[in-house]
A tleap script that builds the chain and sets N, CA, C and O, in Angstrom:
source leaprc.protein.ff14SB
mol = sequence {
  NMET LYS ARG GLU VAL LEU VAL GLU GLN ALA
  LYS ALA ALA GLY GLN ALA ALA GLU HIE ASN
  LEU LYS VAL ILE VAL MET ASN PRO GLU ARG
  MET ILE SER LEU GLU LYS TYR CYS ASP GLY
  VAL VAL TYR LEU ASN LYS MET ILE TRP PHE
  ALA GLN GLU GLU MET LYS ASN ALA HIE ARG
  PRO GLY TRP THR SER LEU LYS SER ARG LEU
  LEU LYS HIE LEU THR LEU ILE LEU ASN ALA
  VAL ARG ARG LYS SER LYS GLY ALA THR CLEU
}
set mol.1.N position { -15.344 30.063 23.983 }
set mol.1.CA position { -16.236 31.075 23.463 }
set mol.1.C position { -17.673 30.611 23.678 }
set mol.1.O position { -18.004 29.447 23.452 }
set mol.2.N position { -18.513 31.528 24.115 }
set mol.2.CA position { -19.898 31.173 24.358 }
set mol.2.C position { -20.626 30.922 23.043 }
set mol.2.O position { -20.326 31.530 22.016 }
set mol.3.N position { -21.580 30.019 23.106 }
set mol.3.CA position { -22.336 29.623 21.918 }
set mol.3.C position { -23.089 30.809 21.325 }
set mol.3.O position { -23.166 30.950 20.104 }
set mol.4.N position { -23.648 31.665 22.187 }
set mol.4.CA position { -24.429 32.797 21.699 }
set mol.4.C position { -23.558 33.756 20.901 }
set mol.4.O position { -23.993 34.305 19.889 }
set mol.5.N position { -22.321 33.956 21.363 }
set mol.5.CA position { -21.394 34.849 20.670 }
set mol.5.C position { -21.043 34.275 19.304 }
set mol.5.O position { -20.993 35.001 18.311 }
set mol.6.N position { -20.799 32.964 19.258 }
set mol.6.CA position { -20.467 32.312 17.999 }
set mol.6.C position { -21.621 32.421 17.009 }
set mol.6.O position { -21.407 32.671 15.823 }
set mol.7.N position { -22.833 32.236 17.495 }
set mol.7.CA position { -24.000 32.328 16.616 }
set mol.7.C position { -24.153 33.742 16.076 }
set mol.7.O position { -24.437 33.925 14.892 }
set mol.8.N position { -23.969 34.744 16.930 }
set mol.8.CA position { -24.071 36.132 16.483 }
set mol.8.C position { -23.001 36.461 15.447 }
set mol.8.O position { -23.276 37.143 14.460 }
set mol.9.N position { -21.782 35.976 15.671 }
set mol.9.CA position { -20.708 36.229 14.706 }
set mol.9.C position { -20.984 35.519 13.381 }
set mol.9.O position { -20.735 36.075 12.311 }
set mol.10.N position { -21.497 34.297 13.455 }
set mol.10.CA position { -21.823 33.559 12.238 }
set mol.10.C position { -22.944 34.255 11.474 }
set mol.10.O position { -22.918 34.321 10.245 }
set mol.11.N position { -23.921 34.770 12.202 }
set mol.11.CA position { -25.033 35.483 11.570 }
set mol.11.C position { -24.531 36.735 10.854 }
set mol.11.O position { -24.917 37.008 9.717 }
set mol.12.N position { -23.668 37.494 11.531 }
set mol.12.CA position { -23.108 38.707 10.931 }
set mol.12.C position { -22.254 38.370 9.705 }
set mol.12.O position { -22.318 39.060 8.687 }
set mol.13.N position { -21.461 37.312 9.812 }
set mol.13.CA position { -20.619 36.906 8.681 }
set mol.13.C position { -21.478 36.455 7.506 }
set mol.13.O position { -21.153 36.738 6.352 }
set mol.14.N position { -22.565 35.759 7.792 }
set mol.14.CA position { -23.469 35.314 6.729 }
set mol.14.C position { -24.140 36.477 6.029 }
set mol.14.O position { -24.284 36.469 4.807 }
set mol.15.N position { -24.553 37.483 6.796 }
set mol.15.CA position { -25.184 38.658 6.191 }
set mol.15.C position { -24.176 39.429 5.336 }
set mol.15.O position { -24.500 39.885 4.239 }
set mol.16.N position { -22.960 39.568 5.848 }
set mol.16.CA position { -21.926 40.258 5.084 }
set mol.16.C position { -21.590 39.472 3.817 }
set mol.16.O position { -21.364 40.058 2.758 }
set mol.17.N position { -21.558 38.148 3.932 }
set mol.17.CA position { -21.242 37.311 2.773 }
set mol.17.C position { -22.332 37.425 1.714 }
set mol.17.O position { -22.033 37.481 0.521 }
set mol.18.N position { -23.588 37.461 2.137 }
set mol.18.CA position { -24.685 37.626 1.169 }
set mol.18.C position { -24.547 38.954 0.430 }
set mol.18.O position { -24.708 39.015 -0.789 }
set mol.19.N position { -24.249 40.012 1.174 }
set mol.19.CA position { -24.081 41.322 0.547 }
set mol.19.C position { -22.898 41.316 -0.422 }
set mol.19.O position { -23.015 41.791 -1.551 }
set mol.20.N position { -21.771 40.782 0.017 }
set mol.20.CA position { -20.578 40.749 -0.835 }
set mol.20.C position { -20.793 39.902 -2.075 }
set mol.20.O position { -20.287 40.232 -3.147 }
set mol.21.N position { -21.537 38.815 -1.940 }
set mol.21.CA position { -21.824 37.965 -3.090 }
set mol.21.C position { -22.658 38.722 -4.116 }
set mol.21.O position { -22.401 38.633 -5.316 }
set mol.22.N position { -23.650 39.461 -3.650 }
set mol.22.CA position { -24.464 40.266 -4.568 }
set mol.22.C position { -23.608 41.295 -5.293 }
set mol.22.O position { -23.775 41.524 -6.491 }
set mol.23.N position { -22.686 41.916 -4.552 }
set mol.23.CA position { -21.835 42.951 -5.151 }
set mol.23.C position { -20.936 42.368 -6.234 }
set mol.23.O position { -20.837 42.936 -7.321 }
set mol.24.N position { -20.280 41.241 -5.955 }
set mol.24.CA position { -19.360 40.707 -6.965 }
set mol.24.C position { -20.094 40.048 -8.126 }
set mol.24.O position { -19.542 39.957 -9.222 }
set mol.25.N position { -21.318 39.590 -7.913 }
set mol.25.CA position { -22.082 39.036 -9.035 }
set mol.25.C position { -22.537 40.175 -9.953 }
set mol.25.O position { -22.550 40.027 -11.175 }
set mol.26.N position { -22.910 41.311 -9.357 }
set mol.26.CA position { -23.343 42.453 -10.161 }
set mol.26.C position { -22.154 43.142 -10.843 }
set mol.26.O position { -22.320 43.744 -11.905 }
set mol.27.N position { -20.968 43.062 -10.250 }
set mol.27.CA position { -19.771 43.726 -10.788 }
set mol.27.C position { -18.601 42.763 -10.866 }
set mol.27.O position { -17.630 42.927 -10.127 }
set mol.28.N position { -18.659 41.764 -11.736 }
set mol.28.CA position { -17.553 40.784 -11.788 }
set mol.28.C position { -16.235 41.389 -12.254 }
set mol.28.O position { -15.175 40.824 -11.986 }
set mol.29.N position { -16.279 42.515 -12.939 }
set mol.29.CA position { -15.043 43.130 -13.421 }
set mol.29.C position { -14.198 43.703 -12.274 }
set mol.29.O position { -13.020 44.005 -12.467 }
set mol.30.N position { -14.785 43.852 -11.099 }
set mol.30.CA position { -14.035 44.354 -9.945 }
set mol.30.C position { -13.034 43.333 -9.415 }
set mol.30.O position { -12.051 43.696 -8.769 }
set mol.31.N position { -13.285 42.078 -9.685 }
set mol.31.CA position { -12.368 41.038 -9.239 }
set mol.31.C position { -11.131 41.055 -10.144 }
set mol.31.O position { -11.215 41.408 -11.320 }
set mol.32.N position { -9.997 40.672 -9.583 }
set mol.32.CA position { -8.719 40.752 -10.302 }
set mol.32.C position { -8.701 39.810 -11.506 }
set mol.32.O position { -8.291 40.196 -12.600 }
set mol.33.N position { -9.144 38.587 -11.294 }
set mol.33.CA position { -9.138 37.610 -12.389 }
set mol.33.C position { -10.351 36.706 -12.256 }
set mol.33.O position { -11.064 36.726 -11.253 }
set mol.34.N position { -10.564 35.913 -13.299 }
set mol.34.CA position { -11.685 34.976 -13.281 }
set mol.34.C position { -11.497 33.938 -12.181 }
set mol.34.O position { -12.466 33.517 -11.549 }
set mol.35.N position { -10.261 33.527 -11.953 }
set mol.35.CA position { -9.971 32.546 -10.905 }
set mol.35.C position { -10.315 33.111 -9.520 }
set mol.35.O position { -10.918 32.427 -8.693 }
set mol.36.N position { -9.923 34.360 -9.285 }
set mol.36.CA position { -10.246 35.021 -8.013 }
set mol.36.C position { -11.756 35.181 -7.862 }
set mol.36.O position { -12.291 35.044 -6.762 }
set mol.37.N position { -12.436 35.468 -8.960 }
set mol.37.CA position { -13.893 35.610 -8.937 }
set mol.37.C position { -14.534 34.300 -8.499 }
set mol.37.O position { -15.398 34.293 -7.622 }
set mol.38.N position { -14.113 33.190 -9.105 }
set mol.38.CA position { -14.662 31.870 -8.764 }
set mol.38.C position { -14.357 31.510 -7.311 }
set mol.38.O position { -15.227 31.016 -6.594 }
set mol.39.N position { -13.116 31.761 -6.879 }
set mol.39.CA position { -12.753 31.477 -5.494 }
set mol.39.C position { -13.580 32.306 -4.518 }
set mol.39.O position { -14.007 31.808 -3.476 }
set mol.40.N position { -13.801 33.568 -4.861 }
set mol.40.CA position { -14.600 34.448 -4.006 }
set mol.40.C position { -16.036 33.984 -3.883 }
set mol.40.O position { -16.604 34.004 -2.791 }
set mol.41.N position { -16.625 33.570 -4.980 }
set mol.41.CA position { -18.012 33.094 -4.959 }
set mol.41.C position { -18.117 31.824 -4.119 }
set mol.41.O position { -19.042 31.686 -3.319 }
set mol.42.N position { -17.185 30.906 -4.293 }
set mol.42.CA position { -17.198 29.658 -3.520 }
set mol.42.C position { -17.044 29.954 -2.030 }
set mol.42.O position { -17.771 29.398 -1.207 }
set mol.43.N position { -16.103 30.826 -1.685 }
set mol.43.CA position { -15.866 31.177 -0.281 }
set mol.43.C position { -17.099 31.821 0.344 }
set mol.43.O position { -17.493 31.464 1.454 }
set mol.44.N position { -17.707 32.762 -0.363 }
set mol.44.CA position { -18.886 33.444 0.183 }
set mol.44.C position { -20.061 32.490 0.343 }
set mol.44.O position { -20.820 32.601 1.305 }
set mol.45.N position { -20.220 31.559 -0.587 }
set mol.45.CA position { -21.292 30.564 -0.448 }
set mol.45.C position { -21.051 29.668 0.758 }
set mol.45.O position { -21.997 29.285 1.447 }
set mol.46.N position { -19.777 29.328 1.020 }
set mol.46.CA position { -19.455 28.532 2.215 }
set mol.46.C position { -19.781 29.303 3.491 }
set mol.46.O position { -20.302 28.728 4.447 }
set mol.47.N position { -19.479 30.592 3.512 }
set mol.47.CA position { -19.769 31.421 4.677 }
set mol.47.C position { -21.274 31.511 4.925 }
set mol.47.O position { -21.720 31.452 6.071 }
set mol.48.N position { -22.049 31.652 3.862 }
set mol.48.CA position { -23.508 31.706 3.992 }
set mol.48.C position { -24.020 30.379 4.524 }
set mol.48.O position { -24.876 30.355 5.409 }
set mol.49.N position { -23.506 29.273 3.995 }
set mol.49.CA position { -23.932 27.946 4.450 }
set mol.49.C position { -23.582 27.756 5.920 }
set mol.49.O position { -24.398 27.248 6.690 }
set mol.50.N position { -22.371 28.161 6.319 }
set mol.50.CA position { -21.943 28.017 7.705 }
set mol.50.C position { -22.855 28.806 8.638 }
set mol.50.O position { -23.240 28.312 9.698 }
set mol.51.N position { -23.198 30.017 8.251 }
set mol.51.CA position { -24.083 30.847 9.079 }
set mol.51.C position { -25.453 30.194 9.221 }
set mol.51.O position { -26.034 30.206 10.306 }
set mol.52.N position { -25.967 29.631 8.152 }
set mol.52.CA position { -27.265 28.957 8.220 }
set mol.52.C position { -27.206 27.738 9.129 }
set mol.52.O position { -28.141 27.495 9.892 }
set mol.53.N position { -26.135 26.978 9.059 }
set mol.53.CA position { -25.984 25.798 9.907 }
set mol.53.C position { -25.878 26.192 11.378 }
set mol.53.O position { -26.469 25.540 12.240 }
set mol.54.N position { -25.130 27.255 11.667 }
set mol.54.CA position { -25.009 27.710 13.047 }
set mol.54.C position { -26.347 28.184 13.593 }
set mol.54.O position { -26.653 27.969 14.766 }
set mol.55.N position { -27.137 28.821 12.759 }
set mol.55.CA position { -28.451 29.272 13.208 }
set mol.55.C position { -29.356 28.068 13.496 }
set mol.55.O position { -30.163 28.112 14.424 }
set mol.56.N position { -29.228 27.004 12.716 }
set mol.56.CA position { -30.018 25.799 12.964 }
set mol.56.C position { -29.602 25.137 14.275 }
set mol.56.O position { -30.436 24.637 15.030 }
set mol.57.N position { -28.293 25.145 14.527 }
set mol.57.CA position { -27.756 24.443 15.688 }
set mol.57.C position { -27.794 25.271 16.971 }
set mol.57.O position { -27.486 24.764 18.050 }
set mol.58.N position { -28.165 26.515 16.856 }
set mol.58.CA position { -28.156 27.402 18.028 }
set mol.58.C position { -29.148 26.905 19.071 }
set mol.58.O position { -30.241 26.441 18.747 }
set mol.59.N position { -28.740 27.012 20.316 }
set mol.59.CA position { -29.614 26.619 21.415 }
set mol.59.C position { -30.686 27.687 21.595 }
set mol.59.O position { -30.371 28.865 21.769 }
set mol.60.N position { -31.911 27.289 21.556 }
set mol.60.CA position { -33.001 28.247 21.684 }
set mol.60.C position { -33.278 28.524 23.157 }
set mol.60.O position { -33.386 27.593 23.956 }
set mol.61.N position { -33.394 29.792 23.518 }
set mol.61.CA position { -33.636 30.141 24.925 }
set mol.61.C position { -34.939 29.538 25.430 }
set mol.61.O position { -35.943 29.515 24.719 }
set mol.62.N position { -34.912 29.058 26.646 }
set mol.62.CA position { -36.113 28.486 27.243 }
set mol.62.C position { -36.272 26.999 26.997 }
set mol.62.O position { -37.078 26.344 27.657 }
set mol.63.N position { -35.519 26.464 26.064 }
set mol.63.CA position { -35.600 25.033 25.792 }
set mol.63.C position { -34.600 24.324 26.695 }
set mol.63.O position { -33.482 24.798 26.898 }
set mol.64.N position { -35.010 23.200 27.223 }
set mol.64.CA position { -34.089 22.403 28.017 }
set mol.64.C position { -33.857 21.080 27.315 }
set mol.64.O position { -34.686 20.627 26.526 }
set mol.65.N position { -32.756 20.483 27.599 }
set mol.65.CA position { -32.448 19.219 26.960 }
set mol.65.C position { -33.258 18.092 27.597 }
set mol.65.O position { -33.745 18.223 28.720 }
set mol.66.N position { -33.389 17.019 26.890 }
set mol.66.CA position { -34.117 15.853 27.380 }
set mol.66.C position { -33.452 15.319 28.639 }
set mol.66.O position { -34.131 14.913 29.582 }
set mol.67.N position { -32.125 15.319 28.655 }
set mol.67.CA position { -31.395 14.811 29.814 }
set mol.67.C position { -31.732 15.603 31.072 }
set mol.67.O position { -31.974 15.013 32.125 }
set mol.68.N position { -31.750 16.925 30.978 }
set mol.68.CA position { -32.037 17.725 32.174 }
set mol.68.C position { -33.487 17.559 32.624 }
set mol.68.O position { -33.760 17.579 33.824 }
set mol.69.N position { -34.417 17.397 31.688 }
set mol.69.CA position { -35.817 17.157 32.087 }
set mol.69.C position { -35.963 15.814 32.783 }
set mol.69.O position { -36.659 15.704 33.793 }
set mol.70.N position { -35.303 14.787 32.241 }
set mol.70.CA position { -35.379 13.465 32.855 }
set mol.70.C position { -34.757 13.466 34.252 }
set mol.70.O position { -35.300 12.859 35.175 }
set mol.71.N position { -33.627 14.141 34.405 }
set mol.71.CA position { -32.995 14.214 35.720 }
set mol.71.C position { -33.880 14.951 36.723 }
set mol.71.O position { -33.946 14.570 37.892 }
set mol.72.N position { -34.549 15.987 36.276 }
set mol.72.CA position { -35.447 16.738 37.151 }
set mol.72.C position { -36.596 15.848 37.636 }
set mol.72.O position { -36.918 15.828 38.824 }
set mol.73.N position { -37.207 15.114 36.704 }
set mol.73.CA position { -38.321 14.233 37.081 }
set mol.73.C position { -37.855 13.078 37.956 }
set mol.73.O position { -38.541 12.697 38.904 }
set mol.74.N position { -36.700 12.524 37.643 }
set mol.74.CA position { -36.161 11.431 38.446 }
set mol.74.C position { -35.867 11.898 39.870 }
set mol.74.O position { -36.124 11.168 40.827 }
set mol.75.N position { -35.336 13.098 40.013 }
set mol.75.CA position { -35.065 13.645 41.346 }
set mol.75.C position { -36.354 13.820 42.134 }
set mol.75.O position { -36.407 13.504 43.322 }
set mol.76.N position { -37.389 14.320 41.477 }
set mol.76.CA position { -38.674 14.490 42.158 }
set mol.76.C position { -39.232 13.149 42.637 }
set mol.76.O position { -39.753 13.050 43.748 }
set mol.77.N position { -39.122 12.127 41.801 }
set mol.77.CA position { -39.631 10.796 42.163 }
set mol.77.C position { -38.824 10.215 43.317 }
set mol.77.O position { -39.392 9.691 44.275 }
set mol.78.N position { -37.497 10.308 43.228 }
set mol.78.CA position { -36.664 9.749 44.283 }
set mol.78.C position { -36.873 10.471 45.614 }
set mol.78.O position { -36.875 9.836 46.669 }
set mol.79.N position { -37.048 11.788 45.574 }
set mol.79.CA position { -37.327 12.530 46.796 }
set mol.79.C position { -38.661 12.112 47.405 }
set mol.79.O position { -38.778 12.011 48.627 }
set mol.80.N position { -39.661 11.870 46.571 }
set mol.80.CA position { -40.965 11.439 47.065 }
set mol.80.C position { -40.866 10.055 47.704 }
set mol.80.O position { -41.471 9.804 48.746 }
set mol.81.N position { -40.109 9.170 47.086 }
set mol.81.CA position { -39.928 7.821 47.638 }
set mol.81.C position { -39.180 7.900 48.955 }
set mol.81.O position { -39.530 7.199 49.905 }
set mol.82.N position { -38.160 8.737 49.030 }
set mol.82.CA position { -37.380 8.889 50.250 }
set mol.82.C position { -38.253 9.428 51.392 }
set mol.82.O position { -38.163 8.952 52.523 }
set mol.83.N position { -39.093 10.419 51.092 }
set mol.83.CA position { -39.971 10.973 52.125 }
set mol.83.C position { -40.980 9.926 52.593 }
set mol.83.O position { -41.298 9.837 53.779 }
set mol.84.N position { -41.471 9.145 51.653 }
set mol.84.CA position { -42.459 8.121 51.990 }
set mol.84.C position { -41.821 7.037 52.865 }
set mol.84.O position { -42.452 6.539 53.797 }
set mol.85.N position { -40.572 6.672 52.564 }
set mol.85.CA position { -39.907 5.630 53.342 }
set mol.85.C position { -39.564 6.108 54.758 }
set mol.85.O position { -39.399 5.289 55.663 }
set mol.86.N position { -39.456 7.423 54.953 }
set mol.86.CA position { -39.181 7.974 56.290 }
set mol.86.C position { -40.460 8.167 57.110 }
set mol.86.O position { -40.405 8.577 58.269 }
set mol.87.N position { -41.603 7.869 56.502 }
set mol.87.CA position { -42.858 7.961 57.224 }
set mol.87.C position { -43.661 9.222 56.929 }
set mol.87.O position { -44.763 9.387 57.452 }
set mol.88.N position { -43.138 10.090 56.120 }
set mol.88.CA position { -43.876 11.312 55.781 }
set mol.88.C position { -44.941 10.982 54.748 }
set mol.88.O position { -44.766 10.074 53.936 }
set mol.89.N position { -46.032 11.712 54.780 }
set mol.89.CA position { -47.090 11.500 53.785 }
set mol.89.C position { -46.922 12.477 52.645 }
set mol.89.O position { -46.396 13.578 52.810 }
set mol.90.N position { -47.380 12.052 51.494 }
set mol.90.CA position { -47.268 12.915 50.311 }
set mol.90.C position { -48.386 13.855 50.246 }
set mol.90.O position { -48.461 14.661 49.319 }
savepdb mol mol.pdb
quit
């Protein structure tokens, strides 16, 4: 599964969890029992936390990793050295 899809699904689940948490906190009598109410609140808080963590970990468009930047610069340097050793001028 692509990372972007996972982030979008986590975001949607987090928004739904926030809404559902507000609903059950405002209307606790809708839950079957106190135990179910507590389990529901804990589950929804976990979903909200998971969505927030996924948003933090999401790869931001346009950002490149340090490894890819270093490889790019190293390639440029090695190509320049290779051209210089063959007699070409920079």
